[in-house]
C-alpha positions as CSV (number, residue, x, y, z in Angstrom):
1,M,113.7,101.3,104.7
2,L,110.3,101.6,106.3
3,R,107.2,99.8,104.7
4,L,104.5,100.4,107.4
5,V,100.5,99.5,107.3
6,V,98.1,101.1,109.5
7,M,95.4,98.4,108.7
8,G,92.0,97.5,110.0
9,V,88.1,97.7,109.2
10,S,86.4,101.1,107.2
11,G,86.3,104.0,110.4
12,C,89.5,102.6,112.6
13,G,90.9,106.1,112.0
14,K,93.9,104.5,109.7
15,T,94.3,107.5,107.6
16,T,94.5,109.7,110.4
17,L,97.0,108.1,112.1
18,G,99.2,107.2,109.0
19,E,99.6,110.8,108.2
20,A,100.6,111.8,111.2
21,L,103.1,108.8,111.5
22,A,104.3,109.7,107.9
23,E,104.7,113.1,108.9
24,R,106.6,112.6,112.3
25,L,108.9,109.2,110.7
26,G,109.4,111.3,107.4
27,A,107.9,108.8,105.2
28,D,105.6,109.3,102.1
29,F,101.7,108.4,102.8
30,V,99.2,106.3,100.8
31,D,96.1,106.0,101.3
32,A,95.1,102.4,99.7
33,D,91.6,103.5,99.4
34,D,92.9,105.8,96.1
35,L,94.5,103.0,94.4
36,H,91.4,100.8,94.0
37,P,90.2,100.4,90.6
38,P,87.3,103.0,89.6
39,A,84.9,99.7,89.7
40,N,85.4,98.8,93.3
41,R,84.5,102.1,94.5
42,A,81.7,101.6,92.7
43,K,80.7,98.3,94.2
44,M,81.6,99.2,97.6
45,A,79.5,102.9,97.3
46,R,76.4,101.0,96.2
47,G,77.2,98.6,99.5
48,E,78.0,95.5,98.1
49,A,81.1,93.9,99.6
50,L,84.4,93.4,97.9
51,T,85.5,89.3,97.0
52,D,88.8,88.5,97.0
53,A,89.1,88.5,93.2
54,D,87.8,92.2,93.3
55,R,90.8,92.7,95.7
56,A,93.3,90.5,93.9
57,P,94.5,93.5,91.8
58,W,94.1,96.5,94.4
59,L,96.3,94.0,97.0
60,D,98.9,94.4,93.6
61,R,98.6,97.8,93.4
62,V,99.5,98.5,97.5
63,A,102.1,95.7,97.1
64,A,103.9,97.7,94.6
65,V,103.5,101.3,96.6
66,L,105.2,99.2,99.3
67,R,108.4,97.9,97.6
68,D,108.8,101.0,95.7
69,R,108.4,103.7,97.6
70,A,109.7,103.5,100.6
71,P,110.0,104.7,103.2
72,V,106.0,104.9,103.1
73,V,103.2,104.2,105.6
74,V,99.9,103.2,104.0
75,A,96.7,103.3,105.4
76,C,94.9,99.5,104.0
77,S,92.3,97.5,105.2
78,A,94.4,94.3,104.9
79,L,91.7,92.4,106.7
80,R,92.9,88.7,105.9
81,R,96.4,87.1,106.6
82,A,96.6,86.2,103.1
83,Y,96.2,89.9,102.7
84,R,99.2,91.0,104.8
85,D,101.0,88.4,103.6
86,R,100.5,89.5,99.9
87,L,101.7,92.9,101.3
88,R,104.9,91.4,103.3
89,E,106.3,90.4,99.4
90,A,107.5,93.8,99.4
91,G,110.0,93.1,102.2
92,G,110.2,94.5,105.7
93,V,106.9,95.3,105.9
94,R,105.3,96.1,109.8
95,F,101.9,95.9,110.7
96,L,99.8,98.6,113.1
97,H,96.2,97.0,113.4
98,L,94.0,99.3,114.7
99,A,91.3,97.3,117.0
100,A,88.0,98.3,118.4
101,P,84.2,97.3,119.3
102,K,81.9,97.1,115.7
103,E,79.6,99.6,118.1
104,A,82.5,102.2,118.3
105,I,83.5,102.2,114.7
106,A,79.9,102.3,113.5
107,A,79.6,105.5,116.1
108,R,82.2,106.6,113.8
109,M,80.9,105.7,110.6
110,A,77.7,107.3,110.9
111,A,79.3,110.7,111.7
112,R,81.5,110.4,108.9
113,R,80.7,112.5,105.7
114,G,81.8,112.2,102.2
115,H,83.5,108.7,102.1
116,F,82.7,105.8,99.4
117,M,82.1,103.5,101.8
118,P,79.0,103.2,103.5
119,A,78.0,102.2,107.3
120,S,76.0,99.5,105.9
121,L,79.4,97.3,105.0
122,L,80.6,97.5,108.2
123,D,79.2,93.7,109.5
124,S,80.9,92.4,106.4
125,Q,84.0,94.3,107.1
126,Y,84.1,92.7,110.6
127,E,83.2,89.0,109.1
128,T,86.2,89.3,106.7
129,L,88.9,90.7,109.6
130,E,91.2,87.9,110.6
131,P,92.7,89.7,113.5
132,P,96.6,89.9,113.2
133,G,98.2,88.0,116.4
134,P,100.9,89.4,118.0
135,D,103.5,87.7,115.6
136,E,102.3,89.4,112.7
137,A,101.1,93.2,114.1
138,L,101.4,95.6,116.5
139,T,97.6,96.1,117.8
140,L,96.2,99.4,119.2
141,D,93.0,100.5,120.6
142,A,91.8,102.7,117.8
143,R,88.9,104.2,120.4
144,L,91.9,106.6,121.7
145,P,92.5,110.0,120.6
146,P,94.5,110.4,117.7
147,E,97.5,112.5,120.0
148,A,97.3,109.5,122.2
149,L,97.3,107.0,119.8
150,L,100.3,108.3,117.5
151,A,102.1,109.1,121.2
152,E,101.5,105.0,121.8
153,A,102.6,103.9,117.8
154,L,105.5,105.6,118.3
155,A,106.5,104.6,121.4
156,R,105.7,101.5,120.4
157,L,107.2,101.2,116.4
């Protein structure tokens, strides 16, 4: 069963690629942002970074989706190895990491409207990020246009 996590910092294109992959692969799509408890969303909206303790119940929800809804593609930051290890407990989870320089993502976030995650938290996202190695995830260039990113993801999967 397909259990795929499209991961990376906020603004890297996880949702765009995840939705396209789910459609192409005949899987459900879940945006892990929708699984955050209201307190987490409010904290981020205030410009406060989440702690590991804040993320723990959220990661449990994401892991449950991966375990129970396969085939599924989940857009989830999964910034630390420990978070990815928690998600792997669902069994058979694969990761696609969307990576780009902070400046490129900052420009995207500045143009984005209506998202609860303010651009002011981007620094904390990069500080938290433990980039996965090739043994852990396929890494793709998030600066590619969506169609090219989808084609590369499908070819590499």
